[in-house]
N, C-alpha and C positions, 0 to 999 in steps of 0.2 A: 856160335854153334853152327855145325854143318847144316846145309840146306839140302832138301831132296833134289835129285837130279833125274835125267833120262838115261843114265848109263845102263841100267838093267834092261830097259826097253831096246836100246841100241844094240846091246850085246846079244839079245835074244833074236832079233830080226823077226820078220813076219808080222802077223797081227797079234798084238799084245794088249791084254786088258789088266788094269789094276783093280783089285777087289778088296773091299773093307766093309765093316759093319759098324752100326751105332746102336747102343741100347742093350748091351749085355748085362749091365749092372743095376738098372733101375728096379724099383719095386712094382712098377705098373707100366703098361703099354707094350706094344710089339717090339721086336728087334727088326731093324731095317738094314739092308745091305745095298751097296751100289757097285756096279762094274763100269769102268771107264776106259775107253780106247783113246789114248792121248797121242795124236800124231807127232812124229819127231819134228815136224816143221811148225809146231805150235808156237805162236809169237811169244817172244821173251816177256813182253808186257803182261801176258796172261800167266806164264810160268812163274813170274815173280810174285804173283798173288797167292800161289799154292804152298801149303805147308800142312803138317799134321794138324787136323782140325782142333785138337785139344790145345794147341799152342796159340790159336787165333782168338781174337776177340769176336764177339757176335757180329759186330759191324764188319770186320774183315772177312769172316766166313760168308756173310751175305753178299759182300762185294765179289768175292771169288766165285760164289755160286752163280750170281748174275752174269759174270764174265764168261763162265763156262757155257751157260745157256746162249749168250749173245754170239759166242764163237761157234755155236752149233757142234760142240764136242759131243761125240756119241757116248751115251751112257744108258744103262738099264738099272732099274730099281726093283728090289724084291723085299718081301717082308714075311715074317712068321708071327702068327697071332699069339695072344696070351694062352689060348687053349692048346696050340701047338707047342708052346714052350712047356706047358704042364705035362703034355704027353711024351715029348721027346727029350726033355731037359734043355737048358739054355744053350749048351754047346751045339747040340745037333740041330736045334732050331735055328741057330746062327748059320750053320752050314746050309740048311734048307733055304734060308733067305738069300744066301750067296748064289745057290744054284738058280733060284728064280731070277736074280738080277742078271746073271750071265745069259740065261735063256731069253731075256728081253732085249739083248743086243741084236743088231740087224743080222749078224752072222756070228757063229762060234769063233772065238779067238784060237790062234795056234797055241798060245800060252797065256795062262792067268797067273799074275803075280799077286799072291794072297797074303795079306797082313796076318802075322801070327805063325804058329808052329804046328798047326793041325791041318793037313791037306784035305779039303772037301772034294767030293766027287762032282766035277763040273762038266764032264763030258769032253774035256780037253786036257792037255798037259798043264800041270800045276807046279808052281815053285813057291814055297812058303818063304816069307821074308819077315823075320822077327823085327819088330819096330819099323815095319815097312813104310808106314805113313810118314816117318821122319827121314826116310832114305830114298824113296821112289816116288816120282812125281805123279804117276798114274794112280798109285795107291793113295797118295795125299789127296788127289782130286776126288777119289771115291769116298774117302773119309769125310770130306767136306759135304759132298752131296748127300750121303747117308745121314749125317748129323743134321743138316738143314731140313731135309724132308721129314725126319723123325720129330724134330723139335716142332715143326709146323703142325704135324699131326697131333702131338700132345697138347699144343695150344688150343686146337679145335676141341679136343676131348675135355680140356679144362673148362671151356665155356659150357659144356653140357653137364659136367660133373664138378660144380664149384666146391671150394673149400679145401682142396688138396694142393693148390698152388702149381698145378701142372703147367700153367702158362709160363712160369719162370723156372721151375725145377725139372721139367720134362720127365717127371716120374721118379727122379733119383731120391735117395733117402735123406733129404734135408731135414733140419730140425722141425720146420713147419709141416712138412709132409708126414713125418713120424707122429707128430702131435695130432694131426688130423686123422690118421689111422686109428689112434687110440680113442679119439672122441667120436668119430663118425663111422668107424668100421671100414671094411674093404668094399670096393665096388667090383663089378664083373671085369673091370680092366686091370685089377690088381693081380699080381702073380701069386696065386694062392699056394702054389707049390714051393715058394720061397719060405724057408723057415722064419726069416725075419718078419714077413708079413703076418704070419700066424702069431708070432711072439708079441708084436705090437698090438694086435687086436685084443690080446689077453692082458695088455698092460705090462708085459714083461720087458726087461732090457733086451735091446736088439743085439744078437750075436751074428757073426758072419755066417753066410750060407755055405 
């Protein structure tokens, strides 16, 4: 399978950030985004660790995350809360998280390469890249950072709200999480606006939102 490259960053020139989010699909927890400025001279040993976070094992994601930190790669992290997801909807909350991530970079990029097909307003030029985390290394790096940061946050929440398995399922609709929702009900960290959450609380079959 093809691996992500720096071709888009090279073609764009200037200061380029890759932007991606994690957590659009879960039943609980915030959506988290990351923006990463990956220098063209990034060592190959680091680049070889990067790929779409969904393709990586947890151990490989953590290794790549640590390597990005050790190399002092510039990144910003943003999030949108459960209440913001409820008021904005998950798409626009994801865009808000991306704006916050880009705003936390040391300077605004000339271009943001954003995973997906919906261009957020980031205060700079935006190029959408469908499947970008599998094509573009800076987006792949952002996908890893967003995923690791969100998973760690859900692990902390899982310690405070036991029974839902957030330490392992990160709020996604696993069988154990669905069963806990039926038995225990929803917490304030569940996405009440998601129809599937309401259905599970009533003991109804879960349908797609």
